[in-house]
C-alpha positions as CSV (number, residue, x, y, z in Angstrom):
1,M,5.8,-43.5,-60.4
2,S,7.4,-41.8,-57.5
3,T,10.8,-43.6,-57.0
4,T,12.4,-43.1,-60.4
5,T,12.8,-40.4,-63.0
6,T,10.9,-40.6,-66.2
7,S,14.1,-40.9,-68.3
8,N,15.1,-43.8,-66.0
9,L,11.7,-45.3,-66.6
10,K,12.1,-45.2,-70.3
11,E,15.5,-46.8,-70.0
12,Q,14.0,-49.5,-67.7
13,W,11.3,-50.2,-70.3
14,I,13.9,-50.6,-73.1
15,A,16.0,-52.9,-70.9
16,Y,13.0,-54.9,-69.9
17,R,11.9,-55.4,-73.5
18,Q,15.4,-56.7,-74.4
19,Q,15.0,-59.3,-71.7
20,H,11.3,-60.0,-72.2
21,P,10.5,-59.2,-75.8
22,R,7.2,-61.1,-75.8
23,T,5.7,-59.5,-72.6
24,R,2.8,-57.1,-73.2
25,I,3.4,-53.5,-72.1
26,R,0.5,-53.7,-69.6
27,D,2.2,-56.6,-67.8
28,A,5.6,-55.0,-68.1
29,A,4.3,-51.8,-66.4
30,R,3.1,-53.9,-63.5
31,E,6.5,-55.6,-63.2
32,L,8.2,-52.1,-63.3
33,Q,5.8,-50.9,-60.6
34,T,4.2,-48.2,-62.7
35,S,1.2,-47.8,-65.0
36,E,1.0,-48.3,-68.8
37,G,0.1,-44.7,-69.2
38,E,3.1,-43.5,-67.3
39,L,5.3,-45.8,-69.3
40,V,4.0,-44.4,-72.6
41,A,4.3,-40.8,-71.4
42,A,7.9,-41.4,-70.4
43,C,8.7,-42.0,-74.0
44,T,7.3,-38.6,-75.1
45,G,9.5,-37.2,-77.9
46,A,10.1,-38.4,-81.4
47,T,7.9,-41.5,-81.0
48,V,5.1,-40.3,-78.6
49,L,3.1,-37.1,-78.7
50,H,0.5,-36.0,-76.2
51,L,-2.9,-35.2,-77.8
52,R,-5.4,-32.5,-76.7
53,N,-8.1,-33.8,-74.5
54,D,-10.9,-33.3,-77.0
55,F,-11.8,-36.9,-77.7
56,P,-15.3,-36.4,-79.1
57,A,-13.9,-34.2,-81.8
58,L,-11.0,-36.6,-82.5
59,L,-13.4,-39.5,-83.0
60,Q,-15.4,-37.5,-85.5
61,R,-12.2,-37.5,-87.6
62,M,-11.9,-41.3,-87.6
63,P,-14.0,-42.2,-90.7
64,P,-11.7,-40.5,-93.3
65,L,-8.8,-42.6,-92.0
66,G,-10.3,-45.7,-93.6
67,K,-9.7,-49.2,-92.2
68,L,-8.2,-49.3,-88.7
69,M,-7.9,-51.8,-85.8
70,V,-9.5,-51.0,-82.5
71,L,-8.4,-52.7,-79.3
72,T,-10.1,-52.7,-76.0
73,R,-9.1,-54.8,-73.0
74,N,-9.6,-55.5,-69.3
75,E,-7.5,-57.6,-67.0
76,S,-8.6,-60.9,-68.5
77,C,-9.8,-60.3,-72.1
78,V,-8.6,-58.5,-75.2
79,I,-10.8,-57.7,-78.2
80,E,-9.4,-56.5,-81.5
81,R,-11.7,-55.5,-84.4
82,K,-10.6,-54.2,-87.8
83,G,-12.9,-52.1,-89.9
84,V,-14.0,-48.6,-90.8
85,F,-15.6,-46.0,-88.4
86,E,-19.0,-45.3,-89.9
87,D,-21.7,-43.7,-87.7
88,V,-19.9,-41.7,-85.0
89,R,-22.2,-40.0,-82.5
90,T,-20.5,-37.7,-80.0
91,E,-23.2,-35.1,-79.4
92,S,-23.1,-36.0,-75.7
93,R,-19.7,-35.2,-74.2
94,H,-20.4,-38.0,-71.6
95,V,-21.2,-41.0,-73.7
96,G,-20.2,-41.5,-77.3
97,V,-21.4,-44.2,-79.7
98,V,-19.9,-45.7,-82.9
99,V,-22.2,-47.9,-84.8
100,G,-21.4,-50.0,-87.9
101,P,-20.9,-53.6,-89.0
102,D,-17.2,-53.5,-88.2
103,I,-16.5,-50.9,-85.5
104,D,-19.1,-50.8,-82.7
105,L,-18.3,-48.9,-79.5
106,R,-19.9,-47.3,-76.4
107,M,-17.5,-44.8,-74.9
108,F,-17.6,-43.1,-71.5
109,F,-15.6,-39.9,-71.9
110,S,-15.3,-39.1,-68.2
111,R,-12.7,-41.9,-68.1
112,W,-10.8,-40.6,-71.2
113,V,-8.0,-38.5,-69.7
114,Y,-4.7,-38.9,-71.5
115,G,-4.3,-39.4,-75.2
116,F,-1.2,-40.1,-77.2
117,A,-0.2,-40.5,-80.8
118,V,2.4,-43.2,-81.1
119,L,4.7,-44.0,-84.1
120,D,6.4,-47.2,-85.0
121,D,9.5,-47.8,-82.9
122,E,11.0,-51.3,-82.7
123,T,13.2,-50.4,-79.7
124,L,10.3,-49.2,-77.6
125,G,8.0,-51.9,-79.0
126,F,5.4,-49.4,-80.3
127,K,3.2,-49.5,-83.4
128,R,1.5,-46.5,-85.1
129,S,-1.5,-45.9,-82.9
130,L,-3.7,-43.5,-81.0
131,Q,-3.9,-44.6,-77.3
132,V,-6.1,-43.3,-74.6
133,F,-5.6,-43.8,-70.8
134,D,-7.7,-43.1,-67.8
135,A,-6.7,-41.1,-64.7
136,Q,-5.1,-44.2,-63.2
137,G,-2.9,-44.8,-66.2
138,G,-4.9,-47.7,-67.5
139,A,-5.5,-48.2,-71.2
140,V,-9.1,-47.4,-72.3
141,I,-8.8,-47.8,-76.0
142,K,-6.1,-48.2,-78.7
143,I,-6.7,-47.5,-82.4
144,Y,-4.0,-48.9,-84.7
145,A,-3.1,-48.1,-88.3
146,V,-3.3,-51.1,-90.7
147,P,-1.9,-51.4,-94.3
148,E,-5.2,-50.0,-95.7
149,T,-5.2,-46.9,-93.4
150,D,-4.9,-43.5,-95.1
151,L,-1.7,-42.3,-93.5
152,A,-1.9,-38.8,-94.9
153,A,-5.3,-38.3,-93.2
154,W,-3.8,-39.9,-90.0
155,D,-0.9,-37.5,-90.0
156,R,-3.2,-34.5,-90.5
157,L,-5.3,-35.7,-87.5
158,V,-2.2,-36.0,-85.3
159,Q,-1.0,-32.6,-86.3
160,D,-4.4,-31.0,-85.6
161,F,-4.8,-32.7,-82.2
162,T,-1.2,-32.4,-80.9
163,A,-1.2,-30.8,-77.4
164,S,0.7,-27.5,-76.9
165,T,2.8,-29.0,-74.1
166,Q,4.6,-32.3,-74.2
167,P,5.6,-33.4,-70.7
168,D,7.1,-36.8,-70.1
169,T,4.9,-37.5,-67.1
170,I,1.2,-37.7,-66.3
171,H,-0.5,-37.0,-63.0
172,L,-2.4,-40.0,-61.7
173,I,-5.2,-40.0,-59.1
174,P,-6.6,-42.9,-57.1
175,A,-9.4,-44.9,-58.7
176,P,-13.0,-44.0,-57.7
177,A,-14.3,-45.8,-54.6
178,P,-16.0,-49.1,-55.5
179,A,-19.8,-49.0,-55.7
180,V,-21.6,-50.0,-52.5
181,Y,-24.2,-52.7,-53.1
182,A,-27.1,-54.0,-51.1
183,K,-26.3,-57.1,-49.0
184,E,-29.9,-58.4,-49.4
185,I,-32.4,-58.1,-52.3
186,D,-36.2,-58.4,-52.0
187,Q,-36.2,-61.5,-54.3
188,A,-40.0,-61.5,-55.0
189,A,-40.1,-57.8,-56.0
190,F,-36.8,-58.1,-57.9
191,L,-37.9,-61.1,-60.0
192,A,-41.3,-59.4,-60.7
193,D,-39.5,-56.4,-62.1
194,W,-37.1,-58.6,-64.0
195,A,-40.1,-60.4,-65.6
196,A,-41.5,-57.0,-66.6
197,L,-38.4,-56.0,-68.6
198,Q,-39.1,-54.7,-72.1
199,D,-35.6,-54.0,-73.3
200,T,-32.2,-55.5,-72.4
201,H,-31.0,-51.9,-71.8
202,D,-33.4,-51.7,-68.9
203,F,-31.4,-54.3,-67.0
204,F,-28.8,-51.8,-65.7
205,P,-31.5,-49.5,-64.3
206,L,-33.0,-52.6,-62.6
207,L,-29.8,-53.3,-60.9
208,S,-29.5,-49.7,-59.8
209,K,-33.0,-49.7,-58.4
210,Y,-32.2,-52.6,-56.1
211,K,-28.5,-51.5,-55.6
212,A,-27.6,-55.0,-56.7
213,A,-24.2,-56.2,-57.8
214,R,-24.6,-58.0,-61.1
215,L,-23.4,-61.4,-60.0
216,H,-25.6,-61.1,-56.9
217,A,-28.5,-60.4,-59.2
218,L,-27.8,-63.5,-61.3
219,E,-27.6,-65.6,-58.2
220,T,-30.9,-64.2,-56.9
221,A,-32.6,-65.1,-60.2
222,A,-31.1,-68.6,-60.4
223,G,-33.6,-71.2,-61.4
224,R,-36.0,-68.7,-63.1
225,F,-34.0,-66.5,-65.3
226,T,-30.4,-67.6,-64.8
227,R,-28.3,-70.8,-64.3
228,R,-24.7,-71.4,-63.7
229,V,-22.8,-73.2,-66.5
230,P,-19.3,-74.7,-66.5
231,S,-16.2,-72.5,-66.7
232,N,-15.3,-74.2,-70.0
233,A,-18.6,-73.0,-71.5
234,V,-16.8,-70.2,-73.4
235,K,-14.6,-72.7,-75.3
236,T,-17.7,-74.8,-76.1
237,L,-19.6,-71.8,-77.2
238,L,-16.9,-70.5,-79.5
239,E,-16.1,-73.9,-81.0
240,Q,-19.8,-74.7,-81.7
241,A,-20.4,-71.2,-83.2
242,A,-17.4,-71.7,-85.5
243,A,-18.5,-75.2,-86.5
244,T,-22.0,-74.1,-87.4
245,G,-21.4,-70.6,-88.8
246,L,-23.6,-69.1,-86.1
247,E,-23.3,-65.3,-85.9
248,I,-22.7,-64.1,-82.3
249,M,-22.1,-60.8,-80.5
250,V,-19.1,-60.4,-78.1
251,F,-18.9,-57.6,-75.6
252,V,-15.6,-56.7,-73.9
253,S,-15.5,-53.7,-71.7
254,N,-13.4,-51.6,-69.2
255,P,-14.6,-48.6,-67.2
256,G,-14.1,-46.3,-70.2
257,N,-15.2,-48.3,-73.2
258,I,-17.3,-51.2,-74.5
259,E,-16.2,-52.8,-77.8
260,I,-18.6,-55.2,-79.6
261,H,-18.0,-57.8,-82.4
262,T,-21.0,-59.0,-84.3
263,G,-20.7,-61.8,-86.8
264,P,-19.3,-65.3,-87.2
265,V,-16.1,-66.7,-85.7
266,H,-13.9,-69.1,-87.5
267,K,-10.5,-70.0,-86.2
268,I,-10.6,-70.9,-82.5
269,V,-7.1,-71.5,-81.0
270,E,-6.6,-72.9,-77.5
271,I,-3.2,-72.6,-75.9
272,P,-2.4,-73.2,-72.2
273,G,-4.3,-70.6,-70.2
274,W,-6.0,-68.9,-73.1
275,I,-8.9,-69.4,-75.6
276,N,-8.5,-67.3,-78.7
277,V,-10.4,-66.3,-81.9
278,M,-7.8,-65.6,-84.6
279,D,-9.8,-64.4,-87.6
280,P,-8.5,-61.9,-90.2
281,D,-10.6,-58.9,-88.9
282,F,-11.5,-60.2,-85.4
283,N,-9.3,-61.4,-82.6
284,L,-10.3,-62.3,-79.1
285,H,-7.9,-63.4,-76.3
286,L,-9.5,-64.7,-73.1
287,K,-7.4,-65.8,-70.1
288,T,-9.2,-68.9,-69.1
289,D,-7.4,-69.2,-65.8
290,D,-9.1,-66.0,-64.7
291,I,-12.6,-67.3,-65.2
292,G,-14.4,-67.6,-61.9
293,Q,-18.0,-68.2,-62.9
294,C,-20.1,-68.4,-66.1
295,W,-23.9,-67.9,-66.2
296,A,-26.6,-68.3,-68.8
297,V,-29.0,-65.4,-68.5
298,E,-32.5,-64.8,-69.9
299,K,-33.9,-61.3,-70.1
300,P,-37.5,-60.6,-71.3
301,S,-37.9,-58.0,-74.0
302,A,-40.6,-56.7,-76.3
303,D,-39.1,-59.0,-78.9
304,G,-39.1,-62.1,-76.7
305,I,-36.4,-63.6,-74.5
306,V,-32.8,-62.4,-75.0
307,T,-30.2,-65.0,-73.9
308,S,-26.7,-64.2,-72.9
309,V,-23.6,-66.0,-71.5
310,E,-21.9,-63.8,-68.9
311,V,-18.3,-64.5,-67.7
312,F,-16.9,-63.3,-64.4
313,D,-13.5,-63.4,-62.7
314,A,-12.7,-64.4,-59.1
315,K,-13.3,-60.8,-58.0
316,Q,-16.8,-61.0,-59.5
317,D,-16.0,-58.5,-62.2
318,M,-17.4,-59.0,-65.7
319,I,-14.8,-60.3,-68.2
320,V,-16.9,-60.8,-71.4
321,Q,-20.5,-61.3,-72.5
322,F,-21.8,-63.3,-75.5
323,F,-25.2,-62.9,-77.3
324,G,-26.6,-64.3,-80.5
325,K,-26.6,-61.8,-83.4
326,R,-29.8,-59.8,-83.0
327,K,-31.2,-56.5,-84.1
328,P,-33.9,-54.5,-82.2
329,G,-37.4,-55.5,-83.4
330,A,-36.3,-59.1,-84.2
331,P,-36.3,-62.2,-82.0
332,E,-33.0,-63.8,-81.2
333,L,-31.8,-66.7,-83.3
334,E,-33.2,-70.1,-82.3
335,A,-29.8,-71.7,-83.0
336,W,-28.2,-69.4,-80.4
337,R,-30.8,-70.2,-77.9
338,A,-30.3,-73.9,-78.5
339,L,-26.5,-73.6,-78.2
340,V,-26.8,-71.9,-74.8
341,K,-29.4,-74.4,-73.6
342,G,-26.9,-77.2,-74.3
343,L,-24.1,-75.6,-72.3
């Protein structure tokens, strides 16, 4: 934000909220020609505190806090999952993992730059939370207190991780240059390597080997491992899973974090432009107008074929992925495979 002072930015945010109380802060920041991270930083003081950039250590303190709500979003999709942090692995300062039946995360710490502890403030529209932003001021992850949260443990964590300086600005840098992908792929060699996959985690190295953009790879494999499905496939998938009790996996990511829901879905709510899951401990909000393409994808593994539905926006960026519930060493559910086949 180069054209206004931070105090002015805070005042602009308060005035904007009064006029548009239902607008999300991410969208409001865009309207105010700033970033969400800068907007939060401008409110530093009684409501907002900067945290030390020691996020692996901070995450290790999550389990004692009890039940929380974790939110991850990209431009077109928001995932919110309530639960307890269980197995937190941060030995690598580059990639962190949280594993458990409720909170399931893959975290890329190089993108975690600015952290804040936020208190409830109706005027500012803030709820008690820990919020992390990248170097461009984009939200990476937000962790909210819920009624079951141990607030005494929360307050101790905030006290222990409060930064020594509390500026009301953050310094942003341009986003990394987009990856450069190959314009052509050796289809025969690529499909042979695809057929030889032993684990779904080997798919990203396969793309790297051929310098292939993900959507280009799916198009290259069309008719053998992939097929395009209608843009309303997500609505159909969620409604059928809810009707049958089928347990699914939902992956929503941004450059700094992947959040995963595993389990059933129940209450599917469609409103103009959105399809939503509105369950007590799991919410999903997907902007259907942003869906550019949907693909059904099959990947070989040591446990048999693993089937996914992958959703992309008009810029060919991934919005969300769906799988059937599956554990390593077990084949995927036949009911999931049948559901995808029928899309």
